[in-house]
ZAKERO-16095 format. One record per residue: residue in one letter; chain; x, y, z of N, C-alpha, C, O, CB in turn. Coordinates in steps of 0.1 Angstrom, whole numbers, plus 5000, padded with zeros to 4 digits. Glycine has a CB too. Example, Ala and Ser with C-alpha at 12.3 -4.5 7.8 and 13.67 -1.06 7.14 Angstrom:
2
ZAMAR r c  npx  npy  npz capx capy capz  cpx  cpy  cpz  opx  opy  opz cbpx cbpy cbpz
ZAMAR A A 5132 4943 5078 5123 4955 5078 5132 4967 5078 5142 4967 5085 5113 4955 5090
ZAMAR S A 5128 4978 5071 5137 4989 5071 5129 5000 5079 5134 5011 5080 5141 4994 5057
//
This chain:
207
ZAMAR r c  npx  npy  npz capx capy capz  cpx  cpy  cpz  opx  opy  opz cbpx cbpy cbpz
ZAMAR M A 4835 5211 5112 4827 5199 5115 4813 5198 5109 4810 5189 5101 4826 5199 5129
ZAMAR E A 4805 5206 5113 4792 5208 5105 4789 5211 5093 4777 5209 5089 4787 5215 5108
ZAMAR N A 4800 5215 5086 4803 5225 5072 4809 5217 5062 4810 5221 5050 4814 5239 5075
ZAMAR M A 4814 5203 5068 4817 5193 5068 4807 5185 5052 4813 5180 5043 4816 5189 5084
ZAMAR N A 4796 5185 5050 4792 5181 5041 4788 5185 5030 4785 5178 5020 4787 5176 5043
ZAMAR E A 4787 5206 5032 4794 5208 5021 4802 5211 5009 4801 5218 4999 4793 5209 5021
ZAMAR L A 4813 5199 5020 4824 5201 5007 4823 5180 4998 4829 5175 4989 4847 5206 5017
ZAMAR I A 4813 5176 5006 4820 5160 5000 4806 5162 4988 4797 5171 4990 4819 5138 5016
ZAMAR Q A 4807 5156 4978 4797 5149 4972 4795 5141 4969 4804 5133 4970 4794 5151 4965
ZAMAR P A 4782 5137 4964 4772 5126 4966 4785 5115 4956 4790 5119 4945 4752 5130 4957
ZAMAR G A 4788 5102 4963 4794 5090 4962 4812 5094 4965 4821 5086 4962 4789 5085 4946
ZAMAR D A 4813 5107 4971 4831 5104 4975 4830 5094 4989 4821 5090 4997 4842 5122 4981
ZAMAR V A 4843 5093 4988 4846 5084 5001 4858 5095 5006 4866 5102 5000 4851 5064 4998
ZAMAR L A 4856 5092 5020 4874 5101 5027 4881 5086 5031 4875 5078 5039 4873 5116 5047
ZAMAR I A 4892 5085 5025 4906 5074 5026 4910 5081 5038 4911 5094 5036 4920 5074 5013
ZAMAR V A 4912 5074 5053 4918 5081 5064 4925 5069 5065 4924 5058 5061 4911 5089 5076
ZAMAR D A 4933 5079 5077 4948 5067 5090 4938 5059 5101 4929 5063 5108 4962 5080 5105
ZAMAR R A 4942 5052 5100 4939 5048 5117 4935 5056 5125 4925 5052 5132 4951 5044 5125
ZAMAR G A 4941 5070 5128 4945 5079 5132 4928 5084 5141 4926 5088 5153 4952 5088 5120
ZAMAR F A 4917 5081 5125 4904 5087 5123 4893 5075 5126 4882 5073 5121 4903 5094 5108
ZAMAR M A 4901 5066 5139 4895 5058 5140 4882 5059 5158 4876 5050 5164 4908 5048 5137
ZAMAR D A 4884 5071 5158 4878 5075 5171 4864 5082 5163 4854 5082 5170 4889 5087 5181
ZAMAR V A 4864 5085 5155 4853 5095 5146 4849 5090 5135 4845 5097 5125 4858 5109 5141
ZAMAR S A 4850 5077 5134 4846 5073 5121 4825 5071 5127 4816 5071 5118 4859 5055 5114
ZAMAR E A 4822 5068 5142 4812 5069 5137 4804 5081 5140 4792 5083 5137 4806 5058 5140
ZAMAR M A 4813 5090 5145 4806 5107 5140 4807 5107 5124 4796 5111 5120 4817 5123 5147
ZAMAR L A 4812 5106 5118 4812 5106 5098 4805 5094 5095 4803 5091 5083 4829 5103 5088
ZAMAR D A 4800 5086 5103 4784 5074 5092 4775 5089 5096 4770 5096 5088 4774 5050 5103
ZAMAR D A 4775 5092 5111 4763 5097 5117 4762 5112 5107 4751 5117 5106 4765 5099 5135
ZAMAR L A 4775 5118 5101 4767 5130 5094 4766 5120 5076 4765 5126 5065 4779 5149 5094
ZAMAR G A 4766 5102 5076 4763 5102 5062 4776 5100 5054 4775 5097 5042 4755 5116 5059
ZAMAR I A 4795 5101 5060 4803 5101 5049 4802 5089 5055 4799 5085 5066 4816 5109 5044
ZAMAR Q A 4808 5084 5040 4818 5070 5037 4829 5077 5038 4832 5088 5032 4817 5062 5022
ZAMAR A A 4841 5064 5051 4852 5064 5051 4857 5051 5049 4851 5041 5053 4855 5069 5060
ZAMAR E A 4869 5051 5044 4877 5041 5042 4895 5039 5055 4903 5048 5057 4880 5043 5025
ZAMAR M A 4896 5027 5059 4911 5032 5064 4913 5015 5061 4906 5006 5056 4914 5040 5084
ZAMAR P A 4925 5016 5067 4934 4999 5069 4925 4998 5081 4920 5007 5088 4955 4996 5073
ZAMAR K A 4925 4980 5080 4919 4975 5085 4927 4970 5099 4939 4966 5098 4912 4969 5076
ZAMAR I A 4921 4969 5111 4930 4964 5122 4926 4953 5126 4915 4948 5125 4930 4972 5133
ZAMAR L A 4937 4948 5130 4933 4932 5127 4926 4924 5150 4932 4922 5161 4957 4921 5118
ZAMAR P A 4913 4924 5146 4907 4920 5159 4918 4912 5173 4929 4906 5173 4894 4910 5155
ZAMAR K A 4910 4915 5182 4921 4906 5191 4923 4890 5189 4914 4887 5182 4917 4907 5205
ZAMAR G A 4928 4882 5192 4928 4872 5189 4928 4863 5176 4926 4851 5176 4921 4872 5193
ZAMAR Q A 4930 4870 5165 4929 4866 5154 4943 4869 5146 4949 4880 5146 4917 4872 5149
ZAMAR K A 4948 4855 5140 4962 4858 5137 4968 4865 5128 4980 4868 5127 4967 4847 5135
ZAMAR Q A 4958 4870 5119 4960 4875 5104 4942 4878 5095 4931 4872 5096 4971 4859 5094
ZAMAR F A 4946 4886 5089 4932 4892 5084 4925 4880 5071 4935 4876 5065 4936 4909 5075
ZAMAR T A 4913 4874 5067 4910 4871 5057 4916 4878 5047 4920 4890 5047 4901 4870 5057
ZAMAR T A 4914 4867 5032 4918 4875 5017 4911 4885 5015 4916 4893 5007 4916 4867 5004
ZAMAR E A 4896 4888 5020 4891 4899 5012 4895 4908 5027 4902 4918 5023 4873 4898 5004
ZAMAR E A 4895 4909 5037 4900 4918 5046 4916 4925 5045 4917 4935 5052 4898 4912 5056
ZAMAR A A 4926 4919 5038 4941 4922 5033 4937 4930 5017 4942 4940 5012 4952 4902 5031
ZAMAR D A 4926 4922 5011 4927 4930 5001 4921 4941 4996 4923 4945 4985 4926 4926 4995
ZAMAR A A 4912 4946 5010 4904 4959 5009 4917 4969 5016 4920 4979 5010 4886 4959 5020
ZAMAR S A 4924 4962 5029 4937 4971 5037 4942 4973 5023 4936 4982 5017 4950 4961 5051
ZAMAR R A 4951 4967 5016 4957 4966 5008 4950 4981 4999 4958 4991 4998 4957 4951 5004
ZAMAR L A 4940 4982 4994 4934 4988 4986 4934 5003 4991 4939 5013 4985 4920 4982 4984
ZAMAR V A 4928 5003 5002 4931 5013 5009 4947 5024 5012 4951 5036 5012 4927 5007 5018
ZAMAR T A 4950 5014 5014 4970 5019 5018 4976 5024 5009 4985 5031 5011 4983 5008 5020
ZAMAR K A 4968 5019 4991 4977 5021 4984 4974 5033 4980 4983 5040 4977 4979 5011 4977
ZAMAR I A 4962 5038 4979 4958 5051 4978 4960 5061 4986 4957 5072 4983 4948 5052 4976
ZAMAR R A 4967 5057 5001 4970 5070 5010 4981 5069 5007 4988 5078 5013 4967 5072 5024
ZAMAR W A 4987 5063 5001 5004 5064 4995 5005 5073 4989 5015 5079 4991 5010 5055 4987
ZAMAR V A 4998 5078 4979 4999 5087 4975 4998 5106 4981 5004 5117 4977 4991 5083 4969
ZAMAR V A 4987 5103 4992 4989 5117 5004 5005 5114 5013 5014 5121 5016 4971 5118 5019
ZAMAR E A 5004 5105 5014 5019 5100 5023 5028 5104 5012 5040 5107 5016 5021 5081 5027
ZAMAR S A 5026 5104 4998 5043 5113 4994 5045 5128 4991 5054 5136 4989 5049 5109 4978
ZAMAR I A 5029 5128 4994 5032 5145 4988 5031 5148 5005 5032 5160 5004 5016 5155 4976
ZAMAR N A 5031 5145 5023 5031 5148 5029 5049 5150 5030 5056 5159 5033 5022 5143 5035
ZAMAR G A 5054 5137 5027 5071 5136 5032 5076 5144 5021 5086 5150 5023 5080 5120 5034
ZAMAR R A 5070 5144 5009 5076 5164 5001 5072 5176 5008 5081 5185 5009 5069 5169 4984
ZAMAR L A 5062 5178 5013 5063 5186 5026 5075 5190 5035 5082 5200 5036 5056 5179 5034
ZAMAR K A 5071 5178 5040 5081 5177 5046 5099 5178 5048 5106 5178 5058 5076 5171 5047
ZAMAR Q A 5102 5178 5035 5115 5180 5034 5117 5191 5038 5126 5189 5047 5120 5179 5023
ZAMAR W A 5111 5209 5037 5113 5215 5038 5114 5214 5059 5110 5206 5067 5105 5222 5028
ZAMAR K A 5122 5226 5062 5127 5225 5076 5117 5234 5082 5117 5236 5094 5143 5231 5078
ZAMAR Y A 5108 5238 5076 5095 5249 5079 5090 5233 5090 5094 5230 5101 5080 5257 5060
ZAMAR L A 5082 5229 5082 5074 5213 5082 5077 5203 5092 5070 5194 5096 5077 5206 5070
ZAMAR Q A 5095 5208 5095 5099 5189 5097 5097 5182 5116 5099 5171 5121 5123 5187 5094
ZAMAR N A 5092 5193 5121 5087 5195 5137 5076 5199 5136 5069 5201 5126 5095 5205 5147
ZAMAR V A 5074 5201 5148 5061 5207 5151 5065 5220 5151 5075 5227 5153 5054 5204 5165
ZAMAR V A 5049 5223 5143 5051 5238 5146 5047 5242 5155 5040 5235 5162 5047 5245 5138
ZAMAR S A 5049 5258 5161 5045 5260 5171 5036 5265 5171 5036 5270 5160 5050 5265 5178
ZAMAR N A 5019 5269 5178 5013 5276 5180 5013 5291 5178 5003 5297 5173 5011 5273 5187
ZAMAR T A 5023 5297 5181 5023 5311 5175 5024 5311 5155 5025 5321 5148 5039 5318 5184
ZAMAR Q A 5024 5302 5152 5029 5299 5132 5011 5298 5128 5006 5300 5117 5042 5276 5125
ZAMAR I A 5003 5294 5141 4985 5293 5133 4983 5304 5125 4974 5302 5116 4970 5295 5144
ZAMAR P A 4987 5313 5124 4979 5322 5115 4983 5324 5101 4978 5330 5091 4979 5336 5121
ZAMAR Y A 4993 5319 5102 5005 5320 5090 5002 5304 5080 5000 5301 5068 5025 5320 5100
ZAMAR I A 5003 5298 5093 5004 5284 5083 5001 5277 5073 5007 5268 5067 5001 5279 5086
ZAMAR G A 4988 5283 5072 4978 5278 5062 4986 5288 5044 4989 5282 5033 4957 5286 5069
ZAMAR D A 4987 5300 5047 4996 5305 5036 5016 5298 5029 5021 5296 5018 4997 5322 5043
ZAMAR N A 5019 5297 5043 5033 5291 5039 5034 5278 5039 5046 5275 5040 5043 5296 5047
ZAMAR V A 5024 5268 5039 5021 5256 5032 5016 5262 5015 5026 5261 5007 5008 5246 5043
ZAMAR K A 5007 5265 5009 5004 5267 5004 5019 5274 4996 5025 5273 4986 4993 5270 5008
ZAMAR L A 5020 5277 5003 5037 5283 4991 5045 5275 4990 5053 5277 4981 5048 5296 4997
ZAMAR I A 5048 5263 4998 5058 5253 4997 5058 5249 4988 5066 5245 4980 5059 5244 5005
ZAMAR G A 5039 5247 4987 5032 5233 4976 5033 5244 4967 5026 5240 4958 5012 5224 4978
ZAMAR A A 5038 5258 4962 5037 5260 4951 5053 5259 4946 5055 5253 4935 5028 5271 4949
ZAMAR L A 5059 5263 4951 5079 5261 4950 5074 5243 4946 5075 5239 4934 5094 5265 4972
ZAMAR C A 5070 5236 4955 5071 5223 4950 5065 5214 4939 5069 5204 4933 5068 5218 4960
ZAMAR N A 5051 5224 4936 5050 5223 4917 5058 5227 4905 5059 5224 4893 5039 5230 4913
ZAMAR K A 5061 5235 4914 5075 5248 4901 5086 5236 4900 5088 5230 4890 5086 5268 4911
ZAMAR Y A 5091 5234 4912 5107 5227 4909 5109 5211 4915 5120 5204 4917 5120 5237 4919
ZAMAR K A 5097 5208 4918 5100 5189 4918 5092 5179 4906 5082 5183 4900 5093 5182 4934
ZAMAR P A 5097 5171 4904 5086 5167 4894 5074 5158 4898 5074 5150 4908 5093 5160 4884
ZAMAR P A 5063 5161 4888 5056 5158 4888 5052 5142 4898 5060 5133 4896 5055 5161 4878
ZAMAR F A 5042 5140 4907 5037 5125 4914 5033 5118 4896 5039 5111 4888 5019 5128 4929
ZAMAR S A 5020 5123 4896 5015 5115 4883 5019 5116 4870 5024 5127 4867 5003 5116 4881
ZAMAR T A 5018 5109 4863 5021 5106 4850 5016 5116 4838 5021 5122 4829 5015 5092 4848
ZAMAR G A 4999 5117 4846 4999 5131 4832 4989 5125 4827 4981 5132 4821 5013 5135 4820
ZAMAR E A 4988 5113 4826 4978 5102 4814 4969 5093 4822 4971 5082 4827 4988 5090 4804
ZAMAR K A 4959 5102 4820 4945 5099 4828 4941 5082 4828 4940 5075 4838 4931 5109 4819
ZAMAR D A 4939 5078 4813 4936 5070 4810 4948 5055 4815 4944 5044 4819 4932 5074 4797
ZAMAR N A 4957 5057 4814 4967 5044 4824 4963 5050 4839 4968 5041 4847 4990 5044 4821
ZAMAR D A 4958 5058 4845 4958 5062 4857 4940 5057 4861 4936 5052 4872 4963 5079 4856
ZAMAR Q A 4933 5059 4852 4921 5046 4856 4922 5038 4851 4911 5032 4853 4909 5046 4856
ZAMAR N A 4930 5031 4842 4932 5020 4841 4939 5011 4855 4934 5001 4860 4939 5021 4829
ZAMAR L A 4950 5018 4859 4951 5015 4874 4943 5012 4877 4945 5000 4881 4954 5022 4882
ZAMAR G A 4931 5017 4878 4925 5021 4896 4915 5008 4894 4913 4999 4903 4914 5041 4901
ZAMAR C A 4908 5008 4881 4900 4999 4873 4908 4983 4882 4903 4975 4890 4904 5003 4853
ZAMAR K A 4920 4983 4877 4932 4974 4881 4934 4963 4896 4937 4952 4899 4942 4984 4881
ZAMAR N A 4929 4982 4904 4929 4980 4918 4916 4977 4925 4916 4972 4936 4935 4991 4924
ZAMAR E A 4905 4978 4919 4891 4973 4927 4894 4959 4917 4889 4950 4924 4873 4985 4925
ZAMAR G A 4897 4954 4907 4894 4941 4900 4901 4929 4911 4896 4918 4915 4902 4941 4882
ZAMAR T A 4913 4934 4913 4921 4925 4921 4917 4921 4937 4918 4910 4943 4935 4931 4920
ZAMAR V A 4913 4933 4943 4901 4931 4953 4893 4921 4953 4893 4914 4963 4891 4941 4953
ZAMAR Q A 4884 4916 4942 4874 4909 4939 4877 4898 4936 4868 4889 4939 4867 4914 4931
ZAMAR E A 4892 4892 4928 4898 4880 4928 4899 4870 4937 4903 4876 4948 4907 4881 4925
ZAMAR K A 4898 4861 4938 4902 4849 4949 4913 4843 4947 4918 4841 4936 4893 4839 4949
ZAMAR N A 4917 4839 4959 4929 4833 4962 4928 4818 4960 4924 4809 4968 4934 4835 4977
ZAMAR D A 4935 4817 4945 4933 4804 4942 4945 4797 4950 4942 4785 4952 4933 4801 4925
ZAMAR L A 4956 4800 4955 4965 4793 4964 4960 4790 4976 4959 4778 4981 4976 4801 4966
ZAMAR Q A 4956 4804 4981 4950 4796 4994 4937 4783 4996 4934 4774 5004 4944 4807 5002
ZAMAR E A 4932 4789 4986 4921 4778 4984 4928 4761 4986 4923 4752 4994 4915 4781 4967
ZAMAR R A 4939 4759 4976 4941 4748 4974 4953 4747 4987 4950 4735 4990 4944 4745 4958
ZAMAR V A 4960 4750 4995 4968 4749 5007 4952 4742 5018 4952 4731 5023 4976 4768 5012
ZAMAR A A 4943 4749 5019 4930 4747 5030 4929 4730 5021 4932 4719 5027 4912 4762 5027
ZAMAR R A 4925 4731 5007 4917 4721 5005 4927 4708 5004 4921 4698 5004 4907 4724 4992
ZAMAR E A 4942 4708 5003 4953 4698 4999 4958 4693 5018 4962 4682 5022 4967 4708 4987
ZAMAR G A 4957 4704 5026 4961 4700 5038 4977 4705 5036 4985 4700 5044 4959 4683 5041
ZAMAR L A 4982 4713 5028 4992 4720 5026 5000 4725 5038 5012 4723 5039 4989 4730 5017
ZAMAR H A 4992 4732 5048 4999 4738 5058 5000 4730 5066 5004 4736 5076 4995 4747 5063
ZAMAR R A 4998 4718 5067 4999 4706 5077 5009 4694 5073 5012 4685 5080 4985 4700 5077
ZAMAR R A 5015 4700 5056 5026 4688 5052 5038 4694 5059 5040 4706 5063 5029 4685 5033
ZAMAR I A 5046 4676 5061 5058 4686 5067 5063 4678 5054 5061 4666 5052 5066 4685 5086
ZAMAR C A 5071 4689 5046 5081 4690 5031 5097 4689 5032 5101 4687 5043 5080 4706 5024
ZAMAR S A 5104 4689 5024 5113 4692 5018 5122 4705 5016 5128 4703 5005 5109 4689 5011
ZAMAR W A 5126 4717 5023 5132 4724 5017 5146 4728 5010 5156 4727 5018 5128 4728 5021
ZAMAR K A 5148 4732 5001 5162 4737 5001 5167 4749 4998 5159 4757 4995 5166 4731 4995
ZAMAR K A 5180 4754 4998 5183 4766 4994 5192 4769 4982 5203 4763 4981 5186 4770 5004
ZAMAR I A 5188 4780 4973 5193 4779 4961 5197 4787 4957 5191 4797 4963 5188 4775 4954
ZAMAR D A 5206 4791 4948 5217 4796 4944 5214 4806 4933 5203 4810 4930 5226 4785 4940
ZAMAR A A 5228 4811 4926 5228 4817 4914 5227 4800 4909 5217 4795 4903 5241 4829 4911
ZAMAR D A 5239 4792 4911 5240 4782 4903 5229 4772 4903 5229 4764 4894 5252 4776 4905
ZAMAR D A 5219 4771 4913 5212 4764 4916 5196 4774 4914 5188 4774 4923 5217 4759 4931
ZAMAR S A 5193 4780 4902 5182 4785 4902 5166 4775 4899 5167 4763 4899 5187 4795 4891
ZAMAR L A 5155 4780 4897 5142 4775 4891 5144 4777 4875 5142 4788 4870 5127 4784 4898
ZAMAR P A 5148 4769 4869 5146 4764 4856 5131 4769 4849 5130 4774 4837 5148 4748 4856
ZAMAR C A 5122 4768 4856 5109 4769 4852 5104 4783 4859 5092 4783 4863 5100 4757 4856
ZAMAR F A 5110 4792 4860 5105 4801 4872 5108 4814 4859 5118 4817 4853 5117 4801 4891
ZAMAR P A 5093 4820 4859 5093 4831 4846 5103 4840 4844 5108 4840 4855 5083 4839 4847
ZAMAR M A 5113 4851 4836 5119 4856 4838 5110 4871 4837 5105 4872 4826 5131 4851 4832
ZAMAR L A 5107 4880 4845 5103 4887 4847 5112 4901 4841 5124 4902 4844 5099 4884 4859
ZAMAR S A 5105 4912 4832 5110 4924 4829 5101 4934 4842 5092 4931 4850 5106 4928 4811
ZAMAR E A 5109 4947 4841 5108 4957 4854 5091 4960 4847 5083 4959 4856 5122 4976 4856
ZAMAR E A 5085 4963 4835 5071 4964 4836 5061 4952 4839 5049 4952 4843 5067 4969 4825
ZAMAR D A 5069 4942 4837 5061 4930 4840 5056 4930 4853 5044 4926 4856 5069 4919 4838
ZAMAR L A 5067 4935 4862 5064 4934 4882 5057 4949 4882 5051 4950 4892 5084 4935 4897
ZAMAR R A 5055 4961 4874 5045 4967 4878 5035 4966 4868 5030 4976 4864 5047 4979 4883
ZAMAR N A 5031 4956 4864 5017 4951 4861 5015 4943 4873 5006 4948 4880 5014 4942 4848
ZAMAR I A 5020 4933 4878 5014 4924 4890 5017 4933 4898 5007 4937 4903 5019 4909 4894
ZAMAR T A 5024 4939 4901 5021 4947 4920 5011 4959 4916 5005 4965 4925 5038 4956 4931
ZAMAR V A 5009 4961 4903 4996 4977 4905 5003 4989 4906 5001 4997 4915 4984 4978 4921
ZAMAR G A 5013 4991 4897 5019 5002 4897 5030 5005 4908 5039 4995 4906 5008 5011 4898
ZAMAR V A 5034 5012 4916 5047 5016 4918 5045 5014 4935 5053 5014 4945 5052 5033 4912
ZAMAR Y A 5038 5012 4935 5034 5012 4956 5043 5000 4959 5050 5003 4969 5013 5007 4963
ZAMAR Q A 5044 4987 4954 5054 4978 4958 5069 4982 4958 5077 4982 4967 5052 4967 4950
ZAMAR F A 5069 4985 4946 5086 4991 4939 5091 4993 4952 5100 4987 4958 5089 5007 4928
ZAMAR K A 5082 5007 4957 5087 5016 4966 5096 5006 4977 5108 5004 4977 5074 5024 4973
ZAMAR L A 5086 5001 4985 5087 4994 4996 5099 4982 4992 5109 4981 5000 5073 4987 4999
ZAMAR A A 5099 4978 4984 5109 4968 4976 5123 4964 4981 5127 4952 4982 5112 4974 4964
ZAMAR K A 5129 4976 4984 5142 4971 4988 5139 4973 5005 5148 4967 5010 5156 4980 4981
ZAMAR S A 5130 4978 5014 5128 4975 5027 5121 4962 5037 5121 4959 5049 5123 4986 5028
ZAMAR Y A 5114 4957 5024 5116 4943 5028 5122 4940 5023 5124 4929 5029 5110 4935 5027
ZAMAR T A 5133 4940 5012 5144 4930 5016 5150 4931 5027 5148 4923 5036 5155 4929 5008
ZAMAR Q A 5158 4942 5029 5163 4943 5043 5162 4936 5055 5171 4934 5064 5160 4951 5047
ZAMAR E A 5145 4933 5056 5139 4930 5066 5146 4913 5061 5149 4908 5072 5122 4936 5066
ZAMAR H A 5149 4906 5054 5151 4893 5050 5163 4885 5049 5165 4873 5048 5147 4893 5040
ZAMAR L A 5174 4900 5051 5187 4894 5049 5197 4888 5062 5196 4893 5073 5193 4904 5043
ZAMAR N A 5206 4877 5061 5203 4877 5071 5220 4884 5076 5224 4892 5068 5197 4862 5075
ZAMAR D A 5231 4879 5090 5242 4883 5094 5252 4886 5081 5259 4896 5080 5246 4874 5104
ZAMAR E A 5251 4876 5074 5260 4880 5063 5254 4885 5046 5258 4882 5035 5270 4868 5063
ZAMAR S A 5244 4892 5053 5239 4903 5042 5232 4890 5033 5232 4893 5021 5253 4914 5032
ZAMAR E A 5227 4879 5035 5227 4872 5023 5210 4873 5025 5205 4877 5036 5236 4856 5021
ZAMAR F A 5202 4867 5010 5192 4867 5007 5188 4852 5003 5190 4847 4992 5191 4877 4998
ZAMAR T A 5182 4844 5015 5176 4832 5015 5165 4831 5008 5154 4838 5011 5175 4829 5026
ZAMAR I A 5168 4821 4998 5154 4814 4992 5153 4800 4995 5163 4794 4991 5152 4815 4977
ZAMAR M A 5142 4794 5000 5138 4783 5001 5128 4774 4992 5117 4778 4990 5134 4785 5011
ZAMAR I A 5131 4762 4986 5121 4761 4976 5118 4744 4977 5123 4735 4984 5128 4768 4960
ZAMAR N A 5107 4745 4969 5103 4727 4976 5098 4723 4959 5091 4730 4952 5083 4726 4993
ZAMAR S A 5105 4711 4956 5097 4707 4942 5091 4695 4944 5091 4687 4935 5106 4704 4929
ZAMAR D A 5085 4691 4956 5078 4680 4955 5063 4686 4950 5056 4679 4944 5078 4670 4968
ZAMAR L A 5055 4705 4954 5043 4704 4948 5045 4709 4936 5054 4717 4933 5033 4711 4955
ZAMAR A A 5035 4705 4927 5037 4709 4915 5027 4723 4910 5015 4723 4910 5036 4696 4907
ZAMAR N A 5034 4734 4908 5029 4743 4902 5027 4751 4919 5015 4754 4922 5015 4737 4891
ZAMAR I A 5037 4754 4927 5038 4759 4937 5052 4769 4933 5057 4777 4941 5037 4748 4949
//
């Protein structure tokens, strides 16, 4: 750990998960900047917009690491706990598995540096944007207003809702991270009949 600073360049930021919380102070003492997803303080019901955006940015960056880990764990050797007897060999074995993945698996990166750079800038930009909807809800007291909601279906859709292409959705969600989670998000909201219920309210304009 004492030699870690030799691996860190000025301006580097370590993106870590919550398991590093216990060593966060030590990293600070070493002058190493580390970012991890936020943890909701006790008694606080939800993150502020700024906290949620910052935490989401860290998660998006870590998603790349978790994707790589997931690919490595497709190999039986790394699927379960590795025995201590493998300690002398595990480094070389992981390198070998990584080389095979690089050779025969499709790359995670598009290889388009400019697009990746633009995506990173867009991610940073969204963190600094204010939440206009939240401000309107608070300003007009909409969270305390009793409204009439109705369920819609294909025959009773929203005529004013924009038709979005896959490219539009990728731009809105800033990459593929939310796309990958969309299936599990949808399943969480299915009812017992496997229906996805959408409720609308037409009393409030532009919401």
